[in-house]
C-alpha beads as a LAMMPS data file, in Angstrom:
LAMMPS data file: protein, C-alpha beads

465 atoms
464 bonds

1 atom types
1 bond types

-500.0 500.0 xlo xhi
-500.0 500.0 ylo yhi
-500.0 500.0 zlo zhi

Masses

1 110.0

Atoms # bond

1 1 1 187.852 -84.361 -299.108
2 1 1 189.090 -82.270 -301.153
3 1 1 190.312 -78.852 -300.294
4 1 1 188.899 -76.750 -302.620
5 1 1 189.580 -72.871 -300.817
6 1 1 186.540 -72.166 -299.852
7 1 1 188.165 -68.675 -298.935
8 1 1 186.741 -68.105 -302.425
9 1 1 183.240 -67.330 -301.160
10 1 1 184.699 -64.595 -299.562
11 1 1 188.315 -64.029 -300.974
12 1 1 189.773 -61.476 -304.210
13 1 1 192.061 -63.661 -305.787
14 1 1 190.980 -67.109 -304.844
15 1 1 194.368 -69.697 -305.925
16 1 1 192.980 -71.813 -308.948
17 1 1 190.662 -75.098 -308.914
18 1 1 192.520 -78.545 -309.367
19 1 1 191.050 -80.894 -311.273
20 1 1 189.747 -82.485 -308.042
21 1 1 188.872 -79.505 -307.156
22 1 1 186.489 -79.339 -310.539
23 1 1 185.569 -82.746 -309.739
24 1 1 183.956 -81.948 -306.439
25 1 1 182.206 -79.090 -307.652
26 1 1 180.850 -81.237 -310.985
27 1 1 179.120 -83.420 -307.787
28 1 1 178.051 -80.471 -306.312
29 1 1 176.068 -78.927 -309.095
30 1 1 174.298 -82.090 -310.480
31 1 1 173.379 -82.626 -306.653
32 1 1 172.202 -78.976 -306.243
33 1 1 169.659 -78.928 -309.194
34 1 1 168.984 -82.995 -308.184
35 1 1 167.355 -81.861 -305.237
36 1 1 165.818 -78.914 -306.521
37 1 1 164.438 -81.265 -309.325
38 1 1 163.106 -84.202 -307.558
39 1 1 161.095 -81.410 -304.342
40 1 1 159.494 -80.103 -307.662
41 1 1 158.807 -83.370 -309.059
42 1 1 158.586 -86.124 -306.830
43 1 1 157.326 -83.619 -303.450
44 1 1 155.708 -81.005 -305.408
45 1 1 156.657 -78.546 -303.106
46 1 1 157.266 -74.682 -304.344
47 1 1 159.746 -73.874 -306.658
48 1 1 161.163 -71.071 -304.047
49 1 1 161.885 -73.148 -300.844
50 1 1 163.123 -76.055 -303.062
51 1 1 165.309 -73.264 -305.168
52 1 1 166.802 -72.254 -301.318
53 1 1 167.160 -76.014 -300.162
54 1 1 169.184 -76.850 -303.064
55 1 1 171.570 -73.471 -303.180
56 1 1 172.133 -74.830 -299.463
57 1 1 173.042 -78.371 -300.825
58 1 1 174.670 -77.332 -303.206
59 1 1 177.441 -74.920 -300.820
60 1 1 177.468 -78.369 -298.364
61 1 1 178.480 -81.013 -301.532
62 1 1 181.018 -77.786 -302.444
63 1 1 182.697 -77.770 -298.800
64 1 1 181.389 -74.264 -298.233
65 1 1 180.785 -73.116 -294.599
66 1 1 177.113 -72.733 -294.355
67 1 1 176.846 -69.403 -293.123
68 1 1 178.884 -68.525 -296.083
69 1 1 176.744 -70.204 -298.341
70 1 1 173.372 -68.280 -296.370
71 1 1 175.822 -64.573 -297.208
72 1 1 175.967 -65.737 -300.904
73 1 1 172.578 -67.153 -300.823
74 1 1 170.804 -64.026 -299.308
75 1 1 173.218 -61.771 -301.483
76 1 1 171.351 -62.748 -304.533
77 1 1 168.462 -63.062 -303.935
78 1 1 168.305 -59.117 -302.832
79 1 1 170.590 -58.125 -306.076
80 1 1 167.790 -59.974 -307.838
81 1 1 164.682 -58.810 -306.726
82 1 1 165.907 -55.320 -306.322
83 1 1 166.731 -55.117 -309.820
84 1 1 164.272 -57.208 -311.118
85 1 1 161.297 -57.349 -308.683
86 1 1 160.205 -53.525 -309.801
87 1 1 159.903 -53.940 -313.685
88 1 1 157.596 -57.524 -312.609
89 1 1 155.272 -55.932 -310.320
90 1 1 154.631 -52.708 -313.034
91 1 1 154.465 -55.391 -316.007
92 1 1 152.340 -56.986 -313.167
93 1 1 150.014 -53.641 -312.980
94 1 1 149.531 -52.872 -316.828
95 1 1 148.587 -55.870 -317.270
96 1 1 145.759 -56.053 -315.331
97 1 1 145.037 -52.308 -316.266
98 1 1 144.865 -53.467 -319.883
99 1 1 142.816 -56.874 -319.031
100 1 1 140.104 -54.806 -316.715
101 1 1 139.886 -51.798 -318.707
102 1 1 138.947 -53.711 -321.562
103 1 1 142.078 -52.861 -323.281
104 1 1 143.153 -56.198 -324.202
105 1 1 139.199 -56.941 -325.842
106 1 1 139.775 -53.658 -328.040
107 1 1 142.798 -54.761 -329.279
108 1 1 141.104 -58.489 -329.858
109 1 1 138.038 -56.870 -331.969
110 1 1 139.993 -54.399 -333.501
111 1 1 142.082 -56.975 -335.366
112 1 1 139.615 -60.143 -335.825
113 1 1 137.249 -57.238 -337.592
114 1 1 139.834 -57.251 -340.120
115 1 1 141.181 -61.035 -340.554
116 1 1 139.419 -64.053 -342.037
117 1 1 139.430 -66.833 -343.626
118 1 1 143.187 -68.016 -344.138
119 1 1 144.605 -64.928 -342.109
120 1 1 142.958 -65.705 -339.299
121 1 1 146.017 -67.394 -337.796
122 1 1 148.230 -64.834 -338.242
123 1 1 145.585 -62.229 -336.908
124 1 1 145.973 -64.526 -333.872
125 1 1 149.615 -64.175 -334.026
126 1 1 149.232 -61.027 -333.855
127 1 1 147.044 -60.512 -331.345
128 1 1 148.822 -62.863 -328.720
129 1 1 152.227 -61.311 -329.674
130 1 1 150.596 -57.370 -328.671
131 1 1 148.809 -58.920 -325.817
132 1 1 151.408 -60.930 -324.780
133 1 1 154.112 -58.164 -324.358
134 1 1 152.867 -56.921 -320.829
135 1 1 151.172 -60.113 -319.811
136 1 1 152.605 -62.792 -317.928
137 1 1 152.071 -66.235 -319.975
138 1 1 149.411 -67.937 -317.500
139 1 1 147.304 -64.324 -317.951
140 1 1 147.456 -64.258 -321.784
141 1 1 146.382 -67.663 -322.181
142 1 1 143.101 -66.452 -319.776
143 1 1 142.831 -63.511 -321.660
144 1 1 142.774 -65.259 -325.197
145 1 1 141.405 -68.560 -324.958
146 1 1 137.951 -67.110 -324.928
147 1 1 138.801 -64.900 -328.210
148 1 1 140.107 -69.123 -329.687
149 1 1 137.210 -70.669 -328.990
150 1 1 134.878 -67.857 -329.929
151 1 1 136.955 -67.199 -333.527
152 1 1 137.171 -71.016 -333.752
153 1 1 132.757 -71.381 -332.848
154 1 1 131.802 -69.177 -334.996
155 1 1 133.725 -68.912 -338.155
156 1 1 134.255 -72.686 -337.980
157 1 1 137.658 -72.788 -338.119
158 1 1 140.022 -75.693 -336.519
159 1 1 141.020 -75.401 -332.503
160 1 1 144.237 -76.280 -333.205
161 1 1 144.241 -73.914 -336.907
162 1 1 143.668 -70.992 -334.536
163 1 1 144.864 -72.106 -330.749
164 1 1 148.404 -72.950 -331.951
165 1 1 149.304 -69.464 -333.420
166 1 1 147.849 -67.522 -330.279
167 1 1 149.653 -69.907 -328.098
168 1 1 152.906 -69.661 -329.826
169 1 1 152.645 -65.680 -329.988
170 1 1 152.604 -65.903 -326.158
171 1 1 154.941 -68.127 -325.395
172 1 1 157.605 -66.636 -327.863
173 1 1 157.077 -63.260 -325.815
174 1 1 157.407 -64.714 -322.690
175 1 1 160.778 -66.730 -323.622
176 1 1 162.818 -64.093 -325.924
177 1 1 161.280 -60.749 -325.269
178 1 1 161.775 -58.740 -321.886
179 1 1 160.766 -57.086 -319.693
180 1 1 158.997 -60.189 -319.133
181 1 1 160.604 -62.412 -315.309
182 1 1 162.641 -65.079 -317.511
183 1 1 164.818 -62.851 -320.068
184 1 1 165.228 -60.138 -317.526
185 1 1 166.476 -62.523 -314.991
186 1 1 168.973 -63.514 -317.454
187 1 1 169.895 -59.734 -318.446
188 1 1 170.709 -59.514 -315.088
189 1 1 172.777 -62.472 -314.482
190 1 1 175.327 -62.217 -317.363
191 1 1 175.363 -58.743 -317.463
192 1 1 173.489 -57.964 -320.777
193 1 1 171.967 -54.573 -322.234
194 1 1 168.423 -54.266 -322.318
195 1 1 167.736 -52.721 -325.288
196 1 1 169.841 -54.507 -327.574
197 1 1 168.617 -58.183 -325.844
198 1 1 165.300 -56.667 -326.919
199 1 1 165.971 -55.515 -330.548
200 1 1 167.437 -58.992 -331.032
201 1 1 165.042 -60.793 -329.370
202 1 1 162.254 -58.937 -331.442
203 1 1 164.069 -59.666 -334.215
204 1 1 164.409 -63.860 -333.518
205 1 1 160.718 -63.924 -332.123
206 1 1 159.503 -62.834 -335.951
207 1 1 160.553 -65.870 -338.020
208 1 1 160.198 -67.635 -334.342
209 1 1 156.698 -67.264 -334.382
210 1 1 155.677 -67.597 -338.176
211 1 1 156.945 -71.047 -338.201
212 1 1 155.459 -72.240 -334.609
213 1 1 152.405 -70.451 -335.177
214 1 1 151.168 -70.201 -338.458
215 1 1 152.551 -72.940 -340.365
216 1 1 152.957 -75.590 -337.968
217 1 1 148.884 -74.992 -337.004
218 1 1 148.654 -76.795 -340.721
219 1 1 150.023 -79.814 -339.434
220 1 1 148.479 -79.493 -335.707
221 1 1 145.334 -79.234 -337.126
222 1 1 145.877 -82.499 -339.550
223 1 1 147.284 -84.541 -336.126
224 1 1 144.450 -83.208 -333.424
225 1 1 141.065 -82.347 -334.784
226 1 1 138.630 -81.821 -331.382
227 1 1 135.730 -79.869 -330.883
228 1 1 135.525 -76.130 -329.404
229 1 1 134.988 -77.738 -325.846
230 1 1 132.149 -74.546 -325.361
231 1 1 132.031 -75.208 -321.047
232 1 1 135.384 -73.844 -321.077
233 1 1 134.159 -70.250 -322.941
234 1 1 134.424 -67.704 -320.191
235 1 1 132.817 -64.110 -319.769
236 1 1 135.465 -61.473 -321.571
237 1 1 136.575 -58.462 -318.789
238 1 1 134.636 -56.125 -321.107
239 1 1 131.326 -57.286 -321.319
240 1 1 130.676 -55.824 -318.085
241 1 1 131.401 -52.565 -318.969
242 1 1 129.791 -49.555 -320.835
243 1 1 132.355 -48.571 -322.757
244 1 1 136.299 -49.493 -323.480
245 1 1 139.514 -47.613 -324.738
246 1 1 140.147 -46.824 -327.942
247 1 1 142.131 -49.623 -329.800
248 1 1 145.241 -46.660 -331.002
249 1 1 145.561 -44.998 -327.381
250 1 1 145.453 -48.965 -326.128
251 1 1 148.588 -50.298 -328.521
252 1 1 150.123 -47.001 -327.780
253 1 1 150.033 -47.426 -323.953
254 1 1 151.018 -51.344 -324.810
255 1 1 153.975 -50.358 -326.956
256 1 1 155.165 -47.571 -324.699
257 1 1 157.752 -49.395 -322.692
258 1 1 159.185 -51.323 -325.925
259 1 1 159.467 -48.011 -327.750
260 1 1 161.333 -45.998 -325.263
261 1 1 164.208 -49.157 -324.749
262 1 1 164.639 -49.318 -328.343
263 1 1 165.303 -45.838 -328.642
264 1 1 167.701 -45.841 -325.871
265 1 1 169.324 -48.910 -327.948
266 1 1 169.566 -46.912 -330.843
267 1 1 170.712 -43.081 -329.225
268 1 1 173.572 -45.234 -327.717
269 1 1 174.878 -46.880 -330.833
270 1 1 174.209 -43.735 -332.882
271 1 1 175.628 -40.940 -330.602
272 1 1 177.966 -43.451 -328.405
273 1 1 179.024 -40.692 -326.032
274 1 1 178.395 -40.738 -322.238
275 1 1 178.725 -37.047 -321.892
276 1 1 176.688 -36.322 -325.149
277 1 1 172.723 -34.774 -323.148
278 1 1 170.574 -36.279 -326.104
279 1 1 172.200 -39.861 -325.065
280 1 1 171.976 -39.123 -321.706
281 1 1 168.196 -38.018 -321.321
282 1 1 167.611 -41.739 -323.680
283 1 1 169.496 -43.618 -320.768
284 1 1 166.829 -42.090 -318.514
285 1 1 163.731 -42.419 -320.451
286 1 1 164.584 -45.371 -321.735
287 1 1 165.768 -47.360 -318.615
288 1 1 163.336 -50.353 -317.629
289 1 1 161.787 -48.823 -314.835
290 1 1 161.489 -45.632 -316.311
291 1 1 159.676 -47.248 -319.747
292 1 1 157.048 -49.349 -317.961
293 1 1 156.227 -46.597 -315.253
294 1 1 156.039 -44.121 -317.770
295 1 1 153.334 -46.159 -319.750
296 1 1 151.550 -47.253 -316.168
297 1 1 150.898 -43.628 -315.526
298 1 1 149.898 -43.333 -319.078
299 1 1 147.860 -45.950 -318.878
300 1 1 145.677 -44.801 -316.408
301 1 1 144.785 -41.620 -319.008
302 1 1 144.183 -43.742 -322.111
303 1 1 143.282 -47.004 -320.857
304 1 1 141.393 -46.600 -317.010
305 1 1 139.107 -43.322 -317.660
306 1 1 137.675 -43.928 -320.738
307 1 1 136.730 -47.444 -319.496
308 1 1 134.739 -45.286 -316.562
309 1 1 137.388 -45.557 -314.218
310 1 1 136.931 -43.463 -310.843
311 1 1 140.031 -42.469 -309.244
312 1 1 138.912 -44.869 -306.063
313 1 1 139.128 -48.029 -308.070
314 1 1 143.017 -46.902 -309.307
315 1 1 144.239 -48.834 -305.424
316 1 1 142.380 -51.546 -305.049
317 1 1 143.224 -52.194 -309.044
318 1 1 147.137 -52.325 -308.564
319 1 1 146.713 -54.318 -305.184
320 1 1 144.752 -57.188 -307.115
321 1 1 147.745 -57.251 -309.614
322 1 1 150.431 -57.669 -307.321
323 1 1 149.120 -60.675 -305.110
324 1 1 149.384 -63.219 -307.922
325 1 1 152.846 -61.925 -308.592
326 1 1 154.405 -63.050 -305.231
327 1 1 155.116 -66.710 -305.945
328 1 1 156.840 -65.250 -308.858
329 1 1 159.039 -62.912 -307.455
330 1 1 159.952 -65.016 -304.602
331 1 1 160.758 -67.750 -307.274
332 1 1 163.136 -64.799 -309.343
333 1 1 164.670 -64.040 -306.195
334 1 1 165.527 -67.930 -305.443
335 1 1 166.973 -68.338 -308.405
336 1 1 169.064 -65.337 -307.754
337 1 1 170.561 -66.687 -304.534
338 1 1 171.129 -70.084 -306.579
339 1 1 172.854 -68.069 -308.960
340 1 1 174.924 -66.481 -306.862
341 1 1 176.247 -69.473 -304.333
342 1 1 177.037 -71.206 -308.024
343 1 1 179.251 -68.254 -308.384
344 1 1 180.832 -68.031 -304.565
345 1 1 181.553 -71.360 -304.035
346 1 1 183.123 -71.273 -307.652
347 1 1 181.013 -73.143 -310.017
348 1 1 180.689 -70.416 -312.259
349 1 1 184.733 -70.404 -312.357
350 1 1 184.629 -74.011 -313.445
351 1 1 182.125 -74.026 -316.265
352 1 1 184.322 -71.481 -317.544
353 1 1 187.731 -73.252 -317.013
354 1 1 186.198 -77.003 -318.590
355 1 1 184.328 -74.576 -321.533
356 1 1 187.846 -73.390 -322.704
357 1 1 188.478 -77.455 -323.594
358 1 1 185.135 -77.828 -325.231
359 1 1 184.724 -77.821 -328.965
360 1 1 181.413 -76.184 -328.252
361 1 1 180.520 -73.075 -328.888
362 1 1 178.934 -71.102 -325.727
363 1 1 175.798 -70.215 -326.707
364 1 1 174.674 -73.639 -327.731
365 1 1 176.161 -74.704 -323.727
366 1 1 173.901 -72.227 -322.681
367 1 1 170.846 -73.585 -324.899
368 1 1 171.623 -77.473 -323.335
369 1 1 171.431 -76.535 -319.896
370 1 1 168.338 -74.339 -320.106
371 1 1 166.866 -77.840 -321.632
372 1 1 167.774 -79.660 -319.449
373 1 1 167.034 -78.108 -316.876
374 1 1 163.415 -77.708 -318.369
375 1 1 163.337 -81.102 -319.206
376 1 1 163.689 -81.859 -315.752
377 1 1 161.875 -78.984 -313.671
378 1 1 159.337 -78.365 -315.766
379 1 1 159.330 -74.594 -314.875
380 1 1 161.160 -72.070 -317.750
381 1 1 161.649 -69.803 -315.179
382 1 1 163.575 -71.736 -313.287
383 1 1 165.307 -73.222 -316.424
384 1 1 166.315 -69.647 -317.271
385 1 1 167.559 -68.561 -313.562
386 1 1 169.880 -71.805 -312.972
387 1 1 171.425 -71.687 -316.542
388 1 1 171.871 -67.905 -316.698
389 1 1 174.054 -68.529 -312.995
390 1 1 175.579 -71.988 -314.720
391 1 1 176.782 -69.770 -317.996
392 1 1 177.363 -66.137 -316.755
393 1 1 181.103 -66.202 -316.480
394 1 1 180.950 -67.097 -319.844
395 1 1 179.819 -63.751 -320.831
396 1 1 182.545 -61.753 -319.081
397 1 1 184.230 -61.419 -322.612
398 1 1 181.945 -61.260 -324.657
399 1 1 180.628 -58.468 -327.019
400 1 1 177.271 -56.204 -326.331
401 1 1 175.289 -58.201 -329.208
402 1 1 177.280 -61.103 -328.291
403 1 1 175.790 -61.266 -324.294
404 1 1 172.600 -60.667 -325.360
405 1 1 172.766 -63.749 -327.331
406 1 1 173.257 -65.546 -324.627
407 1 1 170.705 -64.188 -322.609
408 1 1 168.171 -65.665 -325.636
409 1 1 170.150 -68.564 -326.186
410 1 1 169.050 -69.304 -322.652
411 1 1 165.355 -68.310 -323.558
412 1 1 165.101 -70.179 -326.296
413 1 1 166.320 -73.328 -324.161
414 1 1 164.105 -72.824 -321.386
415 1 1 161.021 -73.194 -323.472
416 1 1 162.017 -76.759 -324.856
417 1 1 159.600 -79.551 -324.778
418 1 1 157.119 -78.833 -322.639
419 1 1 155.427 -81.983 -320.963
420 1 1 153.421 -83.481 -318.092
421 1 1 155.911 -81.668 -315.030
422 1 1 154.639 -78.114 -316.436
423 1 1 151.601 -76.026 -315.339
424 1 1 151.530 -74.834 -319.259
425 1 1 151.240 -78.233 -319.958
426 1 1 147.950 -78.456 -318.190
427 1 1 146.548 -75.240 -318.487
428 1 1 146.536 -75.901 -321.802
429 1 1 145.462 -79.014 -322.264
430 1 1 142.054 -78.452 -319.498
431 1 1 141.405 -75.341 -321.313
432 1 1 141.175 -77.080 -325.018
433 1 1 140.046 -80.160 -323.936
434 1 1 142.961 -82.241 -325.446
435 1 1 144.070 -85.954 -323.944
436 1 1 147.700 -86.059 -322.569
437 1 1 148.402 -87.361 -326.129
438 1 1 146.958 -84.632 -328.671
439 1 1 148.587 -82.403 -326.180
440 1 1 152.083 -83.641 -326.533
441 1 1 151.598 -83.948 -330.690
442 1 1 150.425 -79.895 -330.976
443 1 1 151.638 -77.850 -327.490
444 1 1 154.633 -80.065 -326.143
445 1 1 155.351 -79.573 -329.978
446 1 1 155.043 -76.488 -330.606
447 1 1 157.226 -75.439 -327.635
448 1 1 159.603 -77.999 -329.092
449 1 1 160.341 -76.075 -332.712
450 1 1 159.978 -72.697 -331.055
451 1 1 163.005 -73.810 -328.557
452 1 1 165.011 -75.222 -331.804
453 1 1 164.025 -72.534 -334.221
454 1 1 164.697 -69.694 -331.726
455 1 1 168.219 -71.146 -330.795
456 1 1 169.522 -71.749 -334.351
457 1 1 168.590 -68.042 -335.212
458 1 1 170.848 -67.396 -332.584
459 1 1 173.501 -69.136 -334.127
460 1 1 173.236 -67.598 -337.171
461 1 1 172.852 -64.601 -335.327
462 1 1 176.071 -65.130 -333.926
463 1 1 178.075 -65.759 -336.788
464 1 1 176.893 -62.277 -338.327
465 1 1 177.082 -59.733 -336.185

Bonds

1 1 1 2
2 1 2 3
3 1 3 4
4 1 4 5
5 1 5 6
6 1 6 7
7 1 7 8
8 1 8 9
9 1 9 10
10 1 10 11
11 1 11 12
12 1 12 13
13 1 13 14
14 1 14 15
15 1 15 16
16 1 16 17
17 1 17 18
18 1 18 19
19 1 19 20
20 1 20 21
21 1 21 22
22 1 22 23
23 1 23 24
24 1 24 25
25 1 25 26
26 1 26 27
27 1 27 28
28 1 28 29
29 1 29 30
30 1 30 31
31 1 31 32
32 1 32 33
33 1 33 34
34 1 34 35
35 1 35 36
36 1 36 37
37 1 37 38
38 1 38 39
39 1 39 40
40 1 40 41
41 1 41 42
42 1 42 43
43 1 43 44
44 1 44 45
45 1 45 46
46 1 46 47
47 1 47 48
48 1 48 49
49 1 49 50
50 1 50 51
51 1 51 52
52 1 52 53
53 1 53 54
54 1 54 55
55 1 55 56
56 1 56 57
57 1 57 58
58 1 58 59
59 1 59 60
60 1 60 61
61 1 61 62
62 1 62 63
63 1 63 64
64 1 64 65
65 1 65 66
66 1 66 67
67 1 67 68
68 1 68 69
69 1 69 70
70 1 70 71
71 1 71 72
72 1 72 73
73 1 73 74
74 1 74 75
75 1 75 76
76 1 76 77
77 1 77 78
78 1 78 79
79 1 79 80
80 1 80 81
81 1 81 82
82 1 82 83
83 1 83 84
84 1 84 85
85 1 85 86
86 1 86 87
87 1 87 88
88 1 88 89
89 1 89 90
90 1 90 91
91 1 91 92
92 1 92 93
93 1 93 94
94 1 94 95
95 1 95 96
96 1 96 97
97 1 97 98
98 1 98 99
99 1 99 100
100 1 100 101
101 1 101 102
102 1 102 103
103 1 103 104
104 1 104 105
105 1 105 106
106 1 106 107
107 1 107 108
108 1 108 109
109 1 109 110
110 1 110 111
111 1 111 112
112 1 112 113
113 1 113 114
114 1 114 115
115 1 115 116
116 1 116 117
117 1 117 118
118 1 118 119
119 1 119 120
120 1 120 121
121 1 121 122
122 1 122 123
123 1 123 124
124 1 124 125
125 1 125 126
126 1 126 127
127 1 127 128
128 1 128 129
129 1 129 130
130 1 130 131
131 1 131 132
132 1 132 133
133 1 133 134
134 1 134 135
135 1 135 136
136 1 136 137
137 1 137 138
138 1 138 139
139 1 139 140
140 1 140 141
141 1 141 142
142 1 142 143
143 1 143 144
144 1 144 145
145 1 145 146
146 1 146 147
147 1 147 148
148 1 148 149
149 1 149 150
150 1 150 151
151 1 151 152
152 1 152 153
153 1 153 154
154 1 154 155
155 1 155 156
156 1 156 157
157 1 157 158
158 1 158 159
159 1 159 160
160 1 160 161
161 1 161 162
162 1 162 163
163 1 163 164
164 1 164 165
165 1 165 166
166 1 166 167
167 1 167 168
168 1 168 169
169 1 169 170
170 1 170 171
171 1 171 172
172 1 172 173
173 1 173 174
174 1 174 175
175 1 175 176
176 1 176 177
177 1 177 178
178 1 178 179
179 1 179 180
180 1 180 181
181 1 181 182
182 1 182 183
183 1 183 184
184 1 184 185
185 1 185 186
186 1 186 187
187 1 187 188
188 1 188 189
189 1 189 190
190 1 190 191
191 1 191 192
192 1 192 193
193 1 193 194
194 1 194 195
195 1 195 196
196 1 196 197
197 1 197 198
198 1 198 199
199 1 199 200
200 1 200 201
201 1 201 202
202 1 202 203
203 1 203 204
204 1 204 205
205 1 205 206
206 1 206 207
207 1 207 208
208 1 208 209
209 1 209 210
210 1 210 211
211 1 211 212
212 1 212 213
213 1 213 214
214 1 214 215
215 1 215 216
216 1 216 217
217 1 217 218
218 1 218 219
219 1 219 220
220 1 220 221
221 1 221 222
222 1 222 223
223 1 223 224
224 1 224 225
225 1 225 226
226 1 226 227
227 1 227 228
228 1 228 229
229 1 229 230
230 1 230 231
231 1 231 232
232 1 232 233
233 1 233 234
234 1 234 235
235 1 235 236
236 1 236 237
237 1 237 238
238 1 238 239
239 1 239 240
240 1 240 241
241 1 241 242
242 1 242 243
243 1 243 244
244 1 244 245
245 1 245 246
246 1 246 247
247 1 247 248
248 1 248 249
249 1 249 250
250 1 250 251
251 1 251 252
252 1 252 253
253 1 253 254
254 1 254 255
255 1 255 256
256 1 256 257
257 1 257 258
258 1 258 259
259 1 259 260
260 1 260 261
261 1 261 262
262 1 262 263
263 1 263 264
264 1 264 265
265 1 265 266
266 1 266 267
267 1 267 268
268 1 268 269
269 1 269 270
270 1 270 271
271 1 271 272
272 1 272 273
273 1 273 274
274 1 274 275
275 1 275 276
276 1 276 277
277 1 277 278
278 1 278 279
279 1 279 280
280 1 280 281
281 1 281 282
282 1 282 283
283 1 283 284
284 1 284 285
285 1 285 286
286 1 286 287
287 1 287 288
288 1 288 289
289 1 289 290
290 1 290 291
291 1 291 292
292 1 292 293
293 1 293 294
294 1 294 295
295 1 295 296
296 1 296 297
297 1 297 298
298 1 298 299
299 1 299 300
300 1 300 301
301 1 301 302
302 1 302 303
303 1 303 304
304 1 304 305
305 1 305 306
306 1 306 307
307 1 307 308
308 1 308 309
309 1 309 310
310 1 310 311
311 1 311 312
312 1 312 313
313 1 313 314
314 1 314 315
315 1 315 316
316 1 316 317
317 1 317 318
318 1 318 319
319 1 319 320
320 1 320 321
321 1 321 322
322 1 322 323
323 1 323 324
324 1 324 325
325 1 325 326
326 1 326 327
327 1 327 328
328 1 328 329
329 1 329 330
330 1 330 331
331 1 331 332
332 1 332 333
333 1 333 334
334 1 334 335
335 1 335 336
336 1 336 337
337 1 337 338
338 1 338 339
339 1 339 340
340 1 340 341
341 1 341 342
342 1 342 343
343 1 343 344
344 1 344 345
345 1 345 346
346 1 346 347
347 1 347 348
348 1 348 349
349 1 349 350
350 1 350 351
351 1 351 352
352 1 352 353
353 1 353 354
354 1 354 355
355 1 355 356
356 1 356 357
357 1 357 358
358 1 358 359
359 1 359 360
360 1 360 361
361 1 361 362
362 1 362 363
363 1 363 364
364 1 364 365
365 1 365 366
366 1 366 367
367 1 367 368
368 1 368 369
369 1 369 370
370 1 370 371
371 1 371 372
372 1 372 373
373 1 373 374
374 1 374 375
375 1 375 376
376 1 376 377
377 1 377 378
378 1 378 379
379 1 379 380
380 1 380 381
381 1 381 382
382 1 382 383
383 1 383 384
384 1 384 385
385 1 385 386
386 1 386 387
387 1 387 388
388 1 388 389
389 1 389 390
390 1 390 391
391 1 391 392
392 1 392 393
393 1 393 394
394 1 394 395
395 1 395 396
396 1 396 397
397 1 397 398
398 1 398 399
399 1 399 400
400 1 400 401
401 1 401 402
402 1 402 403
403 1 403 404
404 1 404 405
405 1 405 406
406 1 406 407
407 1 407 408
408 1 408 409
409 1 409 410
410 1 410 411
411 1 411 412
412 1 412 413
413 1 413 414
414 1 414 415
415 1 415 416
416 1 416 417
417 1 417 418
418 1 418 419
419 1 419 420
420 1 420 421
421 1 421 422
422 1 422 423
423 1 423 424
424 1 424 425
425 1 425 426
426 1 426 427
427 1 427 428
428 1 428 429
429 1 429 430
430 1 430 431
431 1 431 432
432 1 432 433
433 1 433 434
434 1 434 435
435 1 435 436
436 1 436 437
437 1 437 438
438 1 438 439
439 1 439 440
440 1 440 441
441 1 441 442
442 1 442 443
443 1 443 444
444 1 444 445
445 1 445 446
446 1 446 447
447 1 447 448
448 1 448 449
449 1 449 450
450 1 450 451
451 1 451 452
452 1 452 453
453 1 453 454
454 1 454 455
455 1 455 456
456 1 456 457
457 1 457 458
458 1 458 459
459 1 459 460
460 1 460 461
461 1 461 462
462 1 462 463
463 1 463 464
464 1 464 465
C-alpha cells in the first residue's frame, strides 16, 4: 500500500502527497461515496447511518488508523451540530408557529385576494418564496398543496400552471437561501460569510425562480394536463382557529431574521471597522442565532397571542416542532463528520493540488461534484454536505464574495434533476396525482432548470464581483 503519511490526521505540517498517494486518496473518496450511495439507494439505509459507515470506509481505504478516523468523524459531527443545529431548531420552531397560528394561511389568503388571472402564477411564486424562507421544503409543500389545489380548482386553472411556480419558490429557497440546512452547512464548511451569502443568494434566487416558475409553468401545463385530485385536498390548519394573526405582523415576523442578517452584512461593508460600536452591535443582532431567536420571541406576540394561544400551549408547540427535525440534525451532523474525515485524511489537499492543473473554474467544479452526488443519492442535503467537504480547501484563497458564490454553486448543483431516488419526487407525484413520466416532465425538469440557471448566474456573478 502506498505510504500516505497517515499522520496527516494529526501532524501540523504533513508531508506533500505523492501522485501515488493522490491515486489512493481518489480511490478512497470514490469508494466512500459509493458506499453511501449503495446503502441509501439499494439497501434503503437512513442517510445518517450511510454517511457514518461511508466515513469509516473512506478512512480505512485511505490507510488511516480507525481510531483517528473516529476522532475526525466525531469532531466534525460535533462542530457541525454546534454551529448549525441550533439554527435548524429555531427555524423549525418559527415554522411551526407560522403554521399552527394560521399566519401562513393569512399570508396566502391576503396575496391571493390581490391576484387573479395571469398574475396568479406570480402570486404563487411570491407566496412560496415568503413561506419557504423559514420552513423546510417538505413542510412548505404540506402547507402550500391545499392552496395550490384549491386555487386550481376554484379558478379553473391548469394544475401545473399553479403548482410549478409554488414548487419552484420552495425549492429555490431550500437550495440557495439560508437559514435552510443545506446552505448553512455549506457556509460552515467553506467558511463563507452568512450575510453576504444570503444577499447573493436572494440576488440569484429572483431570476432563477422566475424562469423555473411562471415561465416554465407555461410549457409544463402544455406537456401535462391533469385534473385536480380532489381527494388530496387536506384541511388547512387555520380552519380550526377562531382568529388569525394579521398579514403585516406575520410578514414582519417571517422576514425579521433576513432583515437583521442583511443589515449586518451591509454595516460590515459600509463601516468595515471591527472596533466601531455600531458595527459591533449589528454583529450581535445580525448573527444567525440572535436573528432567528429574535424572530421566534417576536412570533410569540405577533403570531401565537393573536391566534388565541395560551402560554400553556407554547411548550407543547416547541416540542412538536423539534421532533420531526431529529433525522435532519443527524444527517447534517454526519455530513459534517464525513467532511472532516475528507479533510483530515488529506482529500481536501488532494482536491486542491489536482484542481490546480485543471482548466475548470472552482465554482463549476463545485457545481459538478454536487450534481453527481445528487444524481447518485437523491438527497440535496447529502449532496451539499459532501460536496462542501470536498471543495472546502478551494475557498482558502477566495475573497468573501467568491466564497459565498462557492456555497451557492454547491446549492445549485444539489438541486439537479430530482428523480426516483429522491423522497421529494414521490411527495410531489402523489400530491398532484401524476404518473412517474408526468412527474419527470414537470417536477424533474423544473429542478434541473433551477440548478442550471442558478449555476450559470453564479458563474456570471463571479466574473463581475
